[in-house]
TITIGU-436743 format. One record per residue: residue number from 1; residue in one letter; x, y, z of N, C-alpha, C in turn. Coordinates in nm, 4 decimals. Example, Ala and Ser with C-alpha at 12.3 -4.5 7.8 and 13.67 -1.06 7.14 Angstrom:
<sites>
@i 1	aa A	n_east 1.3190	n_north -0.5690	n_up 0.7800	ca_east 1.2300	ca_north -0.4500	ca_up 0.7800	c_east 1.3200	c_north -0.3300	c_up 0.7800
@i 2	aa S	n_east 1.2850	n_north -0.2250	n_up 0.7080	ca_east 1.3670	ca_north -0.1060	ca_up 0.7140	c_east 1.2900	c_north 0.0030	c_up 0.7870
</sites>
This chain:
<sites>
@i 1	aa M	n_east -0.3206	n_north -0.4094	n_up 0.6782	ca_east -0.2579	ca_north -0.4442	ca_up 0.8059	c_east -0.1265	c_north -0.5163	c_up 0.7731
@i 2	aa R	n_east -0.0242	n_north -0.4841	n_up 0.8388	ca_east 0.1056	ca_north -0.5494	ca_up 0.8155	c_east 0.1065	c_north -0.6770	c_up 0.8941
@i 3	aa K	n_east 0.1421	n_north -0.7827	n_up 0.8255	ca_east 0.1499	ca_north -0.9144	ca_up 0.8834	c_east 0.2844	c_north -0.9409	c_up 0.9406
@i 4	aa S	n_east 0.2924	n_north -0.9580	n_up 1.0734	ca_east 0.4231	ca_north -0.9766	ca_up 1.1349	c_east 0.4675	c_north -1.1243	c_up 1.1281
@i 5	aa S	n_east 0.3682	n_north -1.2139	n_up 1.1418	ca_east 0.3980	ca_north -1.3591	ca_up 1.1359	c_east 0.2752	c_north -1.4333	c_up 1.1138
@i 6	aa T	n_east 0.2846	n_north -1.5595	n_up 1.0908	ca_east 0.1643	ca_north -1.6406	ca_up 1.0708	c_east 0.0851	c_north -1.6538	c_up 1.1950
@i 7	aa T	n_east 0.1383	n_north -1.6267	n_up 1.3149	ca_east 0.0617	ca_north -1.6319	ca_up 1.4393	c_east -0.0362	c_north -1.5160	c_up 1.4490
@i 8	aa S	n_east -0.0166	n_north -1.4096	n_up 1.3677	ca_east -0.1069	ca_north -1.3007	ca_up 1.3761	c_east -0.2319	c_north -1.3228	c_up 1.2853
@i 9	aa L	n_east -0.2358	n_north -1.4316	n_up 1.2136	ca_east -0.3439	ca_north -1.4628	ca_up 1.1256	c_east -0.4661	c_north -1.5046	c_up 1.2057
@i 10	aa P	n_east -0.5861	n_north -1.4841	n_up 1.1647	ca_east -0.6276	ca_north -1.4160	ca_up 1.0431	c_east -0.6022	c_north -1.2630	c_up 1.0592
@i 11	aa S	n_east -0.5931	n_north -1.2009	n_up 0.9480	ca_east -0.5702	ca_north -1.0555	ca_up 0.9454	c_east -0.6630	c_north -0.9879	c_up 0.8505
@i 12	aa L	n_east -0.6673	n_north -0.8589	n_up 0.8597	ca_east -0.7619	ca_north -0.7782	ca_up 0.7752	c_east -0.6740	c_north -0.7052	c_up 0.6717
@i 13	aa S	n_east -0.7242	n_north -0.7017	n_up 0.5465	ca_east -0.6580	ca_north -0.6322	ca_up 0.4444	c_east -0.7611	c_north -0.5230	c_up 0.3918
@i 14	aa V	n_east -0.7184	n_north -0.4019	n_up 0.3732	ca_east -0.8133	ca_north -0.2960	ca_up 0.3255	c_east -0.7895	c_north -0.2616	c_up 0.1783
@i 15	aa R	n_east -0.8917	n_north -0.2686	n_up 0.1030	ca_east -0.8877	ca_north -0.2203	ca_up -0.0410	c_east -0.9996	c_north -0.1167	c_up -0.0476
@i 16	aa I	n_east -0.9676	n_north -0.0028	n_up -0.1084	ca_east -1.0650	ca_north 0.1062	ca_up -0.1230	c_east -1.0919	c_north 0.1211	c_up -0.2690
@i 17	aa D	n_east -1.2174	n_north 0.0944	n_up -0.3118	ca_east -1.2564	ca_north 0.1147	ca_up -0.4507	c_east -1.2885	c_north 0.2594	c_up -0.4710
@i 18	aa L	n_east -1.2088	n_north 0.3288	n_up -0.5528	ca_east -1.2281	ca_north 0.4703	ca_up -0.5807	c_east -1.3159	c_north 0.4988	c_up -0.6945
@i 19	aa D	n_east -1.3240	n_north 0.4101	n_up -0.7893	ca_east -1.4192	ca_north 0.4086	ca_up -0.8995	c_east -1.4378	c_north 0.2742	c_up -0.9480
@i 20	aa T	n_east -1.5156	n_north 0.2541	n_up -1.0528	ca_east -1.5478	ca_north 0.1152	ca_up -1.0977	c_east -1.4278	c_north 0.0499	c_up -1.1573
@i 21	aa D	n_east -1.3224	n_north 0.1241	n_up -1.1987	ca_east -1.2027	ca_north 0.0674	ca_up -1.2591	c_east -1.0767	c_north 0.0842	c_up -1.1750
@i 22	aa G	n_east -1.0887	n_north 0.1424	n_up -1.0558	ca_east -0.9693	ca_north 0.1738	ca_up -0.9808	c_east -0.9835	c_north 0.1566	c_up -0.8367
@i 23	aa R	n_east -0.8768	n_north 0.0958	n_up -0.7779	ca_east -0.8784	ca_north 0.0794	ca_up -0.6337	c_east -0.7372	c_north 0.0995	c_up -0.5765
@i 24	aa I	n_east -0.7384	n_north 0.1303	n_up -0.4506	ca_east -0.6077	ca_north 0.1451	ca_up -0.3791	c_east -0.6088	c_north 0.0431	c_up -0.2689
@i 25	aa G	n_east -0.5001	n_north -0.0316	n_up -0.2582	ca_east -0.4846	ca_north -0.1299	ca_up -0.1557	c_east -0.3458	c_north -0.1332	c_up -0.1025
@i 26	aa P	n_east -0.3143	n_north -0.2395	n_up -0.0260	ca_east -0.1877	ca_north -0.2472	ca_up 0.0394	c_east -0.0629	c_north -0.2407	c_up -0.0519
@i 27	aa G	n_east -0.0764	n_north -0.3018	n_up -0.1716	ca_east 0.0370	ca_north -0.3006	ca_up -0.2575	c_east 0.0723	c_north -0.1653	c_up -0.3179
@i 28	aa K	n_east -0.0307	n_north -0.0907	n_up -0.3615	ca_east -0.0067	ca_north 0.0428	ca_up -0.4150	c_east 0.0380	c_north 0.1357	c_up -0.3102
@i 29	aa I	n_east -0.0138	n_north 0.1232	n_up -0.1864	ca_east 0.0264	ca_north 0.2125	ca_up -0.0767	c_east 0.1710	c_north 0.1785	c_up -0.0391
@i 30	aa Q	n_east 0.2108	n_north 0.0500	n_up -0.0384	ca_east 0.3474	ca_north 0.0119	ca_up -0.0140	c_east 0.4432	c_north 0.0700	c_up -0.1181
@i 31	aa L	n_east 0.4008	n_north 0.0682	n_up -0.2440	ca_east 0.4787	ca_north 0.1247	ca_up -0.3508	c_east 0.5024	c_north 0.2713	c_up -0.3275
@i 32	aa L	n_east 0.3944	n_north 0.3446	n_up -0.2894	ca_east 0.4099	ca_north 0.4880	ca_up -0.2635	c_east 0.5016	c_north 0.5077	c_up -0.1440
@i 33	aa E	n_east 0.4899	n_north 0.4275	n_up -0.0433	ca_east 0.5785	ca_north 0.4452	ca_up 0.0729	c_east 0.7280	c_north 0.4155	c_up 0.0315
@i 34	aa N	n_east 0.7495	n_north 0.3160	n_up -0.0532	ca_east 0.8816	ca_north 0.2909	ca_up -0.1017	c_east 0.9340	c_north 0.4028	c_up -0.1879
@i 35	aa I	n_east 0.8545	n_north 0.4677	n_up -0.2707	ca_east 0.8921	ca_north 0.5788	ca_up -0.3479	c_east 0.9348	c_north 0.6877	c_up -0.2582
@i 36	aa R	n_east 0.8613	n_north 0.7133	n_up -0.1563	ca_east 0.8966	ca_north 0.8171	ca_up -0.0585	c_east 1.0349	c_north 0.7845	c_up 0.0060
@i 37	aa A	n_east 1.0584	n_north 0.6550	n_up 0.0466	ca_east 1.1769	ca_north 0.6208	ca_up 0.1165	c_east 1.2947	c_north 0.6139	c_up 0.0235
@i 38	aa C	n_east 1.2742	n_north 0.5636	n_up -0.1021	ca_east 1.3890	ca_north 0.5448	ca_up -0.1928	c_east 1.4165	c_north 0.6676	c_up -0.2853
@i 39	aa G	n_east 1.3139	n_north 0.7474	n_up -0.3058	ca_east 1.3315	ca_north 0.8619	ca_up -0.3932	c_east 1.3308	c_north 0.8278	c_up -0.5472
@i 40	aa S	n_east 1.2916	n_north 0.7073	n_up -0.5803	ca_east 1.2770	ca_north 0.6714	ca_up -0.7187	c_east 1.1773	c_north 0.5625	c_up -0.7369
@i 41	aa I	n_east 1.1156	n_north 0.5587	n_up -0.8516	ca_east 1.0160	ca_north 0.4529	ca_up -0.8897	c_east 1.0841	c_north 0.3244	c_up -0.9062
@i 42	aa S	n_east 1.2028	n_north 0.3294	n_up -0.9787	ca_east 1.2744	ca_north 0.2044	ca_up -1.0064	c_east 1.3195	c_north 0.1375	c_up -0.8776
@i 43	aa A	n_east 1.3801	n_north 0.2096	n_up -0.7816	ca_east 1.4254	ca_north 0.1571	ca_up -0.6557	c_east 1.3094	c_north 0.1055	c_up -0.5719
@i 44	aa A	n_east 1.1980	n_north 0.1773	n_up -0.5752	ca_east 1.0835	ca_north 0.1368	ca_up -0.5047	c_east 1.0271	c_north -0.0019	c_up -0.5601
@i 45	aa G	n_east 1.0266	n_north -0.0075	n_up -0.6928	ca_east 0.9839	ca_north -0.1368	ca_up -0.7550	c_east 1.0800	c_north -0.2440	c_up -0.7194
@i 46	aa R	n_east 1.2089	n_north -0.2215	n_up -0.7287	ca_east 1.3065	ca_north -0.3287	ca_up -0.6917	c_east 1.2914	c_north -0.3781	c_up -0.5501
@i 47	aa A	n_east 1.2601	n_north -0.2868	n_up -0.4631	ca_east 1.2368	ca_north -0.3242	ca_up -0.3207	c_east 1.1156	c_north -0.4190	c_up -0.3076
@i 48	aa M	n_east 1.0294	n_north -0.4199	n_up -0.4076	ca_east 0.9071	ca_north -0.5051	ca_up -0.4030	c_east 0.9242	c_north -0.6160	c_up -0.5015
@i 49	aa D	n_east 1.0427	n_north -0.6482	n_up -0.5593	ca_east 1.0612	ca_north -0.7441	ca_up -0.6668	c_east 0.9669	c_north -0.7187	c_up -0.7868
@i 50	aa M	n_east 0.9637	n_north -0.5950	n_up -0.8231	ca_east 0.8689	ca_north -0.5497	ca_up -0.9286	c_east 0.9565	c_north -0.4833	c_up -1.0344
@i 51	aa S	n_east 0.9164	n_north -0.5052	n_up -1.1641	ca_east 0.9891	ca_north -0.4389	ca_up -1.2711	c_east 0.9625	c_north -0.2891	c_up -1.2694
@i 52	aa Y	n_east 1.0472	n_north -0.2170	n_up -1.3318	ca_east 1.0329	ca_north -0.0692	ca_up -1.3387	c_east 0.9006	c_north -0.0398	c_up -1.4193
@i 53	aa K	n_east 0.8767	n_north -0.1167	n_up -1.5231	ca_east 0.7539	ca_north -0.0878	ca_up -1.6005	c_east 0.6312	c_north -0.1094	c_up -1.5178
@i 54	aa R	n_east 0.6286	n_north -0.2218	n_up -1.4434	ca_east 0.5099	ca_north -0.2504	ca_up -1.3541	c_east 0.4927	c_north -0.1424	c_up -1.2529
@i 55	aa A	n_east 0.6017	n_north -0.0947	n_up -1.1923	ca_east 0.5958	ca_north 0.0080	ca_up -1.0888	c_east 0.5441	c_north 0.1387	c_up -1.1510
@i 56	aa W	n_east 0.5937	n_north 0.1682	n_up -1.2735	ca_east 0.5429	ca_north 0.2877	ca_up -1.3411	c_east 0.4025	c_north 0.2793	c_up -1.3848
@i 57	aa D	n_east 0.3641	n_north 0.1630	n_up -1.4255	ca_east 0.2218	ca_north 0.1465	ca_up -1.4611	c_east 0.1312	c_north 0.1621	c_up -1.3426
@i 58	aa L	n_east 0.1715	n_north 0.1161	n_up -1.2240	ca_east 0.0912	ca_north 0.1353	ca_up -1.1042	c_east 0.0863	c_north 0.2818	c_up -1.0599
@i 59	aa V	n_east 0.1976	n_north 0.3479	n_up -1.0710	ca_east 0.2004	ca_north 0.4885	ca_up -1.0353	c_east 0.1099	c_north 0.5649	c_up -1.1318
@i 60	aa D	n_east 0.1160	n_north 0.5338	n_up -1.2602	ca_east 0.0257	ca_north 0.5972	ca_up -1.3588	c_east -0.1193	c_north 0.5729	c_up -1.3224
@i 61	aa E	n_east -0.1501	n_north 0.4457	n_up -1.2833	ca_east -0.2878	ca_north 0.4094	ca_up -1.2446	c_east -0.3338	c_north 0.4877	c_up -1.1215
@i 62	aa I	n_east -0.2429	n_north 0.4954	n_up -1.0216	ca_east -0.2798	ca_north 0.5743	ca_up -0.9012	c_east -0.3136	c_north 0.7145	c_up -0.9386
@i 63	aa N	n_east -0.2241	n_north 0.7781	n_up -1.0170	ca_east -0.2459	ca_north 0.9194	ca_up -1.0529	c_east -0.3803	c_north 0.9348	c_up -1.1352
@i 64	aa R	n_east -0.4120	n_north 0.8378	n_up -1.2232	ca_east -0.5268	ca_north 0.8406	ca_up -1.3016	c_east -0.6569	c_north 0.8261	c_up -1.2209
@i 65	aa I	n_east -0.6587	n_north 0.7191	n_up -1.1345	ca_east -0.7796	ca_north 0.7006	ca_up -1.0601	c_east -0.8099	c_north 0.7984	c_up -0.9522
@i 66	aa C	n_east -0.7008	n_north 0.8688	n_up -0.9061	ca_east -0.7217	ca_north 0.9739	ca_up -0.8080	c_east -0.7539	c_north 1.1066	c_up -0.8737
@i 67	aa G	n_east -0.7273	n_north 1.1183	n_up -1.0043	ca_east -0.7625	ca_north 1.2408	ca_up -1.0704	c_east -0.6651	c_north 1.3532	c_up -1.0441
@i 68	aa R	n_east -0.5508	n_north 1.3149	n_up -0.9802	ca_east -0.4476	ca_north 1.4129	ca_up -0.9524	c_east -0.3179	c_north 1.3298	c_up -0.9275
@i 69	aa A	n_east -0.2076	n_north 1.4004	n_up -0.9311	ca_east -0.0778	ca_north 1.3300	ca_up -0.9120	c_east -0.0494	c_north 1.3024	c_up -0.7662
@i 70	aa A	n_east -0.0137	n_north 1.1743	n_up -0.7386	ca_east 0.0322	ca_north 1.1333	ca_up -0.6107	c_east 0.1851	c_north 1.1257	c_up -0.6164
@i 71	aa V	n_east 0.2430	n_north 1.1051	n_up -0.7385	ca_east 0.3859	ca_north 1.0971	ca_up -0.7547	c_east 0.4266	c_north 1.1904	c_up -0.8623
@i 72	aa E	n_east 0.5353	n_north 1.2614	n_up -0.8467	ca_east 0.5942	ca_north 1.3446	ca_up -0.9555	c_east 0.7339	c_north 1.3004	c_up -0.9827
@i 73	aa R	n_east 0.7733	n_north 1.2999	n_up -1.1037	ca_east 0.9076	ca_north 1.2790	ca_up -1.1439	c_east 0.9897	c_north 1.4041	c_up -1.1172
@i 74	aa Q	n_east 1.1145	n_north 1.3806	n_up -1.0820	ca_east 1.2073	ca_north 1.4968	ca_up -1.0645	c_east 1.3125	c_north 1.4918	c_up -1.1735
@i 75	aa A	n_east 1.3465	n_north 1.6095	n_up -1.2223	ca_east 1.4405	ca_north 1.6250	ca_up -1.3306	c_east 1.5714	c_north 1.5595	c_up -1.2945
@i 76	aa G	n_east 1.6348	n_north 1.4986	n_up -1.3980	ca_east 1.7625	ca_north 1.4271	ca_up -1.3731	c_east 1.8779	c_north 1.5201	c_up -1.3616
@i 77	aa G	n_east 1.9718	n_north 1.4746	n_up -1.2877	ca_east 2.0954	ca_north 1.5519	ca_up -1.2714	c_east 2.2100	c_north 1.4566	c_up -1.3062
@i 78	aa K	n_east 2.3195	n_north 1.4642	n_up -1.2354	ca_east 2.4354	ca_north 1.3777	ca_up -1.2564	c_east 2.3953	c_north 1.2312	c_up -1.2430
@i 79	aa N	n_east 2.3164	n_north 1.1962	n_up -1.1467	ca_east 2.2817	ca_north 1.0577	ca_up -1.1216	c_east 2.1419	c_north 1.0236	c_up -1.1769
@i 80	aa G	n_east 2.0889	n_north 1.1035	n_up -1.2608	ca_east 1.9541	ca_north 1.0768	ca_up -1.3182	c_east 1.8442	c_north 1.1392	c_up -1.2284
@i 81	aa G	n_east 1.7230	n_north 1.1166	n_up -1.2715	ca_east 1.6102	ca_north 1.1750	ca_up -1.2014	c_east 1.5677	c_north 1.0910	c_up -1.0856
@i 82	aa G	n_east 1.4581	n_north 1.1319	n_up -1.0246	ca_east 1.4005	ca_north 1.0513	ca_up -0.9157	c_east 1.2508	c_north 1.0787	c_up -0.9188
@i 83	aa A	n_east 1.1954	n_north 1.0459	n_up -0.8046	ca_east 1.0466	ca_north 1.0713	ca_up -0.7908	c_east 1.0163	c_north 1.1053	c_up -0.6435
@i 84	aa I	n_east 0.9149	n_north 1.1879	n_up -0.6285	ca_east 0.8723	ca_north 1.2217	ca_up -0.4924	c_east 0.7212	c_north 1.2096	c_up -0.4804
@i 85	aa L	n_east 0.6681	n_north 1.1939	n_up -0.3619	ca_east 0.5258	ca_north 1.2006	ca_up -0.3409	c_east 0.4866	c_north 1.3485	c_up -0.3335
@i 86	aa T	n_east 0.3773	n_north 1.3758	n_up -0.3998	ca_east 0.3244	ca_north 1.5086	ca_up -0.3880	c_east 0.2566	c_north 1.5247	c_up -0.2515
@i 87	aa P	n_east 0.2179	n_north 1.6474	n_up -0.2154	ca_east 0.1413	ca_north 1.6599	ca_up -0.0872	c_east 0.0158	c_north 1.5699	c_up -0.0896
@i 88	aa F	n_east -0.0490	n_north 1.5612	n_up -0.2102	ca_east -0.1674	ca_north 1.4763	ca_up -0.2180	c_east -0.1212	c_north 1.3229	c_up -0.1942
@i 89	aa G	n_east -0.0153	n_north 1.2827	n_up -0.2477	ca_east 0.0333	ca_north 1.1434	ca_up -0.2310	c_east 0.0677	c_north 1.1142	c_up -0.0857
@i 90	aa L	n_east 0.1337	n_north 1.2142	n_up -0.0157	ca_east 0.1603	ca_north 1.1983	ca_up 0.1260	c_east 0.0265	c_north 1.1839	c_up 0.2045
@i 91	aa S	n_east -0.0688	n_north 1.2671	n_up 0.1707	ca_east -0.1994	ca_north 1.2588	ca_up 0.2369	c_east -0.2740	c_north 1.1279	c_up 0.2087
@i 92	aa L	n_east -0.2619	n_north 1.0810	n_up 0.0835	ca_east -0.3274	ca_north 0.9545	ca_up 0.0452	c_east -0.2693	c_north 0.8396	c_up 0.1298
@i 93	aa V	n_east -0.1371	n_north 0.8332	n_up 0.1475	ca_east -0.0781	ca_north 0.7244	ca_up 0.2200	c_east -0.1227	c_north 0.7372	c_up 0.3709
@i 94	aa A	n_east -0.1201	n_north 0.8569	n_up 0.4229	ca_east -0.1537	ca_north 0.8754	ca_up 0.5645	c_east -0.2983	c_north 0.8466	c_up 0.5893
@i 95	aa R	n_east -0.3840	n_north 0.8862	n_up 0.4965	ca_east -0.5280	ca_north 0.8579	ca_up 0.5149	c_east -0.5574	c_north 0.7106	c_up 0.4997
@i 96	aa Y	n_east -0.4962	n_north 0.6420	n_up 0.4054	ca_east -0.5157	ca_north 0.4969	ca_up 0.3909	c_east -0.4688	c_north 0.4254	c_up 0.5176
@i 97	aa R	n_east -0.3518	n_north 0.4616	n_up 0.5702	ca_east -0.3037	ca_north 0.3957	ca_up 0.6906	c_east -0.3911	c_north 0.4197	c_up 0.8085
@i 98	aa K	n_east -0.4530	n_north 0.5407	n_up 0.8158	ca_east -0.5492	ca_north 0.5728	ca_up 0.9266	c_east -0.6733	c_north 0.4824	c_up 0.9116
@i 99	aa I	n_east -0.7228	n_north 0.4800	n_up 0.7867	ca_east -0.8434	ca_north 0.3912	ca_up 0.7695	c_east -0.8146	c_north 0.2444	c_up 0.8004
@i 100	aa E	n_east -0.6935	n_north 0.2039	n_up 0.7640	ca_east -0.6533	ca_north 0.0636	ca_up 0.7912	c_east -0.6439	c_north 0.0351	c_up 0.9417
@i 101	aa R	n_east -0.5875	n_north 0.1328	n_up 1.0208	ca_east -0.5792	ca_north 0.1194	ca_up 1.1640	c_east -0.7172	c_north 0.1155	c_up 1.2209
@i 102	aa S	n_east -0.8073	n_north 0.2061	n_up 1.1765	ca_east -0.9426	ca_north 0.2066	ca_up 1.2254	c_east -1.0196	c_north 0.0795	c_up 1.2009
@i 103	aa A	n_east -0.9981	n_north 0.0276	n_up 1.0783	ca_east -1.0692	ca_north -0.0973	ca_up 1.0410	c_east -1.0164	c_north -0.2162	c_up 1.1301
@i 104	aa E	n_east -0.8885	n_north -0.2195	n_up 1.1473	ca_east -0.8347	ca_north -0.3259	ca_up 1.2363	c_east -0.8834	c_north -0.3154	c_up 1.3749
@i 105	aa S	n_east -0.8882	n_north -0.1950	n_up 1.4253	ca_east -0.9357	ca_north -0.1736	ca_up 1.5649	c_east -1.0797	c_north -0.2161	c_up 1.5754
@i 106	aa A	n_east -1.1616	n_north -0.1819	n_up 1.4768	ca_east -1.3029	ca_north -0.2172	ca_up 1.4809	c_east -1.3254	c_north -0.3660	c_up 1.4712
@i 107	aa A	n_east -1.2382	n_north -0.4376	n_up 1.3980	ca_east -1.2497	ca_north -0.5728	ca_up 1.3737	c_east -1.1694	c_north -0.6650	c_up 1.4667
@i 108	aa R	n_east -1.0860	n_north -0.6077	n_up 1.5550	ca_east -0.9954	ca_north -0.6867	ca_up 1.6403	c_east -1.0653	c_north -0.7939	c_up 1.7172
@i 109	aa K	n_east -1.1645	n_north -0.7624	n_up 1.7867	ca_east -1.2404	ca_north -0.8637	ca_up 1.8667	c_east -1.2827	c_north -0.9801	c_up 1.7865
@i 110	aa E	n_east -1.3399	n_north -0.9538	n_up 1.6697	ca_east -1.3899	ca_north -1.0653	ca_up 1.5830	c_east -1.2698	c_north -1.1436	c_up 1.5241
@i 111	aa L	n_east -1.1629	n_north -1.0771	n_up 1.4888	ca_east -1.0474	ca_north -1.1459	ca_up 1.4379	c_east -0.9864	c_north -1.2379	c_up 1.5408
@i 112	aa L	n_east -0.9763	n_north -1.1898	n_up 1.6638	ca_east -0.9279	ca_north -1.2752	ca_up 1.7712	c_east -1.0164	c_north -1.3968	c_up 1.7957
@i 113	aa A	n_east -1.1483	n_north -1.3720	n_up 1.7922	ca_east -1.2422	ca_north -1.4840	ca_up 1.8053	c_east -1.2324	c_north -1.5867	c_up 1.6899
@i 114	aa L	n_east -1.2114	n_north -1.5370	n_up 1.5721	ca_east -1.1942	ca_north -1.6228	ca_up 1.4589	c_east -1.0685	c_north -1.7044	c_up 1.4742
@i 115	aa R	n_east -0.9593	n_north -1.6368	n_up 1.5152	ca_east -0.8333	ca_north -1.7111	ca_up 1.5356	c_east -0.8535	c_north -1.8178	c_up 1.6402
@i 116	aa A	n_east -0.9262	n_north -1.7944	n_up 1.7431	ca_east -0.9520	ca_north -1.8980	ca_up 1.8470	c_east -1.0324	c_north -2.0088	c_up 1.7923
@i 117	aa D	n_east -1.1345	n_north -1.9751	n_up 1.7107	ca_east -1.2177	ca_north -2.0802	ca_up 1.6484	c_east -1.1303	c_north -2.1688	c_up 1.5579
@i 118	aa L	n_east -1.0441	n_north -2.1022	n_up 1.4790	ca_east -0.9582	ca_north -2.1789	ca_up 1.3844	c_east -0.8656	c_north -2.2689	c_up 1.4633
@i 119	aa G	n_east -0.8066	n_north -2.2118	n_up 1.5703	ca_east -0.7153	ca_north -2.2900	ca_up 1.6510	c_east -0.7823	c_north -2.4125	c_up 1.7129
@i 120	aa A	n_east -0.9049	n_north -2.3911	n_up 1.7628	ca_east -0.9795	ca_north -2.5036	ca_up 1.8253	c_east -1.0107	c_north -2.6135	c_up 1.7174
@i 121	aa R	n_east -1.0474	n_north -2.5697	n_up 1.6000	ca_east -1.0772	ca_north -2.6643	ca_up 1.4917	c_east -0.9531	c_north -2.7486	c_up 1.4566
@i 122	aa R	n_east -0.8389	n_north -2.6872	n_up 1.4539	ca_east -0.7157	ca_north -2.7613	ca_up 1.4156	c_east -0.6760	c_north -2.8601	c_up 1.5193
@i 123	aa K	n_east -0.7069	n_north -2.8377	n_up 1.6510	ca_east -0.6673	ca_north -2.9255	ca_up 1.7535	c_east -0.7607	c_north -3.0484	c_up 1.7671
@i 124	aa T	n_east -0.8755	n_north -3.0470	n_up 1.7007	ca_east -0.9670	ca_north -3.1646	ca_up 1.7084	c_east -0.9429	c_north -3.2637	c_up 1.6026
</sites>
């Protein structure tokens, strides 16, 4: 769930365990979205204050735990190479965001009640 401000708290965050050693969560999905928007892994990493190596390691981990490529490098030209999301990568992002919206919708009533409870506690 994207947090717009502290007034929206508490909020729900979705992490999907794909195997015992691998999971997909908001950070990896944001990295994939940034790769789609920026056209490169390095630019996507910079947008998240992340080193190129860390961004590449996460892309490699995503590809490994999914058992197929979510990101593919593009051959360099005059300005060097880039990266794109594969059809699977695009589907992964869309599916994650749909799961995230569904989870937030299902939990909305309880999150609002929790926020009210927390607000009442702070006022006493």
